[in-house]
C-alpha positions in Angstrom: 8.2 -0.8 10.3 5.6 1.6 8.9 4.4 2.7 5.6 6.6 5.7 5.7 9.6 3.5 5.2 8.0 1.7 2.2 7.8 3.0 -1.3 6.9 2.3 -4.9 8.7 3.4 -8.1 6.7 4.2 -11.3 7.7 1.7 -14.0 9.2 -0.8 -11.4 7.2 -3.7 -10.0 7.0 -4.4 -6.4 7.7 -2.4 -3.2 10.9 -0.9 -1.8 12.1 -0.4 1.7 13.8 3.0 2.2 17.1 2.3 3.9 18.9 5.7 3.6 19.1 8.9 1.7 21.5 10.6 -0.6 22.0 14.1 -1.5 19.8 13.7 -4.5 17.5 10.9 -3.7 17.0 7.8 -1.6 18.6 4.4 -1.2 16.1 1.6 -1.6 16.1 -2.1 -1.1 13.5 -4.3 -2.8 10.9 -5.9 -0.5 11.4 -9.4 -1.7 13.8 -12.3 -1.3 16.1 -10.8 -4.0 16.8 -7.7 -1.8 18.0 -5.7 -4.8 19.4 -2.3 -3.9 19.1 0.9 -6.1 19.4 4.6 -5.7 16.3 6.5 -6.6 17.1 10.0 -8.0 14.8 12.9 -8.9 14.3 11.3 -12.3 12.3 8.4 -10.6 8.7 8.8 -9.6 8.9 7.6 -6.0 5.7 7.4 -3.9 5.9 6.5 -0.2 3.1 4.3 0.8 2.2 6.6 3.8 1.2 9.3 1.4 -1.1 7.3 -0.9 -4.9 7.3 -0.5 -7.8 5.6 -2.2 -10.5 7.9 -3.7 -14.0 7.7 -2.1 -17.4 9.2 -2.6 -17.4 10.4 1.0 -17.1 14.0 2.1 -13.5 13.7 2.7 -12.9 12.3 -0.8 -10.2 9.8 0.1 -9.2 7.2 2.7 -5.5 6.5 3.5 -4.0 3.4 2.1 -3.0 2.4 5.6 -6.6 2.3 6.7 -7.6 0.2 3.6 -4.8 -2.2 4.2 -5.8 -2.6 8.0 -9.5 -3.2 6.8 -8.2 -5.9 4.4 -6.2 -7.5 7.2 -9.2 -7.3 9.6 -11.6 -8.9 7.1 -9.3 -11.4 5.4 -6.2 -12.0 7.6 -3.4 -13.6 5.4 -5.4 -14.3 2.3 -7.6 -11.6 0.6 -9.4 -14.3 -1.4 -8.8 -12.6 -4.8 -5.7 -12.8 -6.9 -4.3 -9.6 -8.5 -4.7 -11.3 -11.9 -8.4 -11.8 -11.3 -11.2 -10.6 -13.5 -11.9 -6.8 -13.2 -15.4 -7.4 -11.9 -14.0 -9.8 -9.2 -11.3 -7.1 -8.2 -14.1 -4.4 -8.1 -16.3 -6.6 -5.9 -13.4 -7.3 -3.5 -12.6 -3.7 -3.1 -16.4 -2.9 -2.7 -16.5 -5.5 0.1 -13.6 -3.8 2.0 -14.3 -0.1 1.1 -18.0 0.2 0.0 -17.6 4.0 -0.6 -14.6 3.8 -3.0 -15.1 5.9 -6.0 -15.5 3.5 -8.9 -14.9 6.3 -11.5 -11.6 7.2 -10.1 -10.3 4.0 -8.9 -9.2 1.8 -11.9 -8.9 -2.0 -11.9 -5.2 -1.5 -12.4 -5.2 0.2 -9.0 -7.0 -2.6 -7.3 -4.5 -5.0 -8.8 -1.6 -3.0 -7.2 -3.5 -2.9 -3.9 -3.7 -6.8 -3.8 -0.2 -7.2 -5.0 1.1 -4.8 -2.3 -1.1 -6.3 0.5 0.3 -9.8 -0.3 3.9 -8.5 -0.6 3.5 -6.5 2.8 2.1 -9.6 4.6 5.0 -11.8 3.3 7.9 -9.4 3.8 6.8 -6.6 6.4 4.2 -8.3 8.5 5.0 -5.9 11.4 2.9 -3.2 9.6 -0.3 -5.2 10.5 0.7 -6.0 14.1 2.0 -2.5 15.1 -0.5 -0.9 17.3 -1.7 2.6 16.2 -0.2 5.3 18.3 -2.4 5.9 21.3 -4.0 9.2 21.6 -2.6 11.5 24.4 -5.1 12.0 27.2 -5.5 15.2 28.9 -3.9 15.3 32.4 
């Protein structure tokens, strides 16, 4: 499984696995024990995790969410050491340790809370995301 098969819906908590498509949207299943299914239409604000980035102060301006999640996994493994409901300063310090160049003016505490929640949920319900090897570059022959 990869991040292109996992989405979030504005106004709904948690993450959703994309399990199919319809003429006007996508069929989703909650990424938790409840496994609630729903159809997301054009009225829902659906964001696929593969397309989400974190603002940085670097020349590029952003870092892919996948790279941030992989860095958290490399540094902290199963427990990021911070709770999503932690104090704002603690959450900022956590993200600063993972991504020192994150843009503190454009990345809000609520965004960091989501990041921590998503990381924990992905570790629990989609651990293959962290064990799948990145596609190898094709070598010239």
